[in-house]
C-alpha positions, 0 to 999 in steps of 0.5 A: 110773074117776078115784080122785083118788089123788096118786101117790107121795103122803107121806100124813102120819101122823095121828091120836092118838085119846086113850089110851083109844081107841075100843072096839066095846062101848056105851061113849060116845066121848070128845072126842078120839074124835070127832076124825078120824084120815085118811089122807092128812091134809087138805088132801089128800083123805082116802081111809081113815077109821080107825073103831076097834080091838079086842083081845078080848071087852072091845071087842066084848061091851056092859059089864054094867050096874050092875043086873047086877053087883048081881044077879050079883055078883062073877064070876071073871074069865076072860081072853077076849083075843087073844093074838098075832094073825096071820091075819084075815078078816071077813063079815057083821060077824063078824071071825075072827082067827088067834091063834097063841099062843092056838091057836084062831081068835077070833070077834068078832061085832059083829051079836050083840056077842058073842066066842067062839073055834073050833078048841080041841078035837075034830078041828078042834084047830088047833095053830098057826093062821096065816091064814084065808080065807072062800069065798062060801059062808061056808066058812073055810079056816085054814092051819095049818103045825104040822098041815101041813094046811088046816083047814076050818070050815062056815058055822056054824063047825063042823068039816068036814074037813081037807086035807093039804099035800103034803110037805115043807110050811110053809104060810102063806097060802090064797086061795079063787078059784072051785073052787080054793084056792091054799096058799103054801108058804114051805118050801125049795120056795117054791111055791104048791100049788093044790087042789080046794076041795071034794075037796082034791086038788092040781091043780097047783103054781106057783113055786119058790125063787129071785129071778126072776120067778115065784120066791120067796124066804120068801114070806109071803102071797098072794091072788087079785084079783077078776079072777082075778090072783094076788098074792104078797108075796115077803119076802126078795126085798123085793117083791111079784108079780102073776101069772096062776093058771098062775103066768106072771109080769105084774109085780114091784115093790119093792126094799129100802128105807123109802120108798114103792114100797119094803119093809123086810119086805113081809108080808100081801097083799090086793086090794080089789073095785076092784083096790087092792093093799094090802101090810102092811109089818112093818118101817115098820108101815104099809099101802102101796096100789098100782094093779093095774099095780103104781103106788104110791098112798098109805099108812096106818097107821104105828108106835105104841101108839095107836089107829089106829097099828100094831105089827109088822102081819102082814096085813089083810082087805077086806070090803064086807059089814060096813059097817052094823055099823061105821056109827057109827064112819063120819063122816056125810059120809065115804061108805065102799066097803069096810072094811080090818081089820089084824092087828097082832102087838104093843101094845094095839090088836091089830085095827085097823079102817079104811074106804076111801072118801071125802068129797064132792068140795071137802068141808072139814074144821076143824083141830079135827076132825082127830087126829094120830098122835104123832111117832116117832123117827128110823128108824121109820115111812116118810118122804117120798119125796126125791130122792137119798135111796138108804137101804137097810135091814139085811136081815132077820135073823129065821130063816125059821121065825119069820117068821110066829111 
């Protein structure tokens, strides 16, 4: 199926959308907010549109009317924000964000325009939620390295149970495929632990420490594609890997670097329903996109502190079910296939929402419709592919235990 992707395209960063940004609440967009932030920038055929962002309740819940403020009077100000996000998952208009500093999962409900949290008390109290996955039934699986457990919440977000991870362990990500849970452990074992989804019993383990295919060095993230392949973000080997669910290597891609197809700090990895592989790079602050054979397609995002830019991005979520709840942000002629939610750990715009799709073949946009991200200083972001460009970044200096902080 042709997707009109230019291979190794330098998708120019586009889009300063105004200092006020785009909110999820019931606010009228400004003139600059009506501009489109697209990746790649025209005249290339755009495939990703930036939609909006959120960092807490203010962008989700509708603003109070003047009448409500008059009747209710001044109320105590309660800070209801995401402190330091990491993992993110979405389903049917509800976005779940692991807050590693707030020690909870923030629940951003765009259907009902409400903001709440879970995992703050009782047996489901979280100590350091890192990543979250949602199965087709609506169960949420939260990885907590401090508890050394996988904490399970039901379709109604109530606590269900917790599965122990065999010691020694430092679980950092989880994926669900059919009746199996895949838990990435980035302690000295550098392995993937496979659990029974309903009982939590260990079925098998995969991988191990090292640099050979099928081995990992401080791995950061994993996912399972719709066709049943494992993808692993092998951070300190500066690569991504595709494996069978039994751990047999299919391919490895990536070397240290700041060019497309290379990685400074590969982090969150997810696969879309179309097989496109999305990889967050915390060093260049972009998301790179690969096809199922590991060929680079394009990228989106970029460093900055404006809507549409990313600040130390951690991971992302892919969701097909939430499009109706974000339709008012999507250009009327842009046909979305699914949404992308990217979590940044720093900056004013912590959860960025993008749509993957396309305009009709030959569709023209005027320059006045297109926004652009501000330029960044040398050494930030990622540049075009240039022959003879052999720049290699310094090796990561963060201790391994801080990789998911």
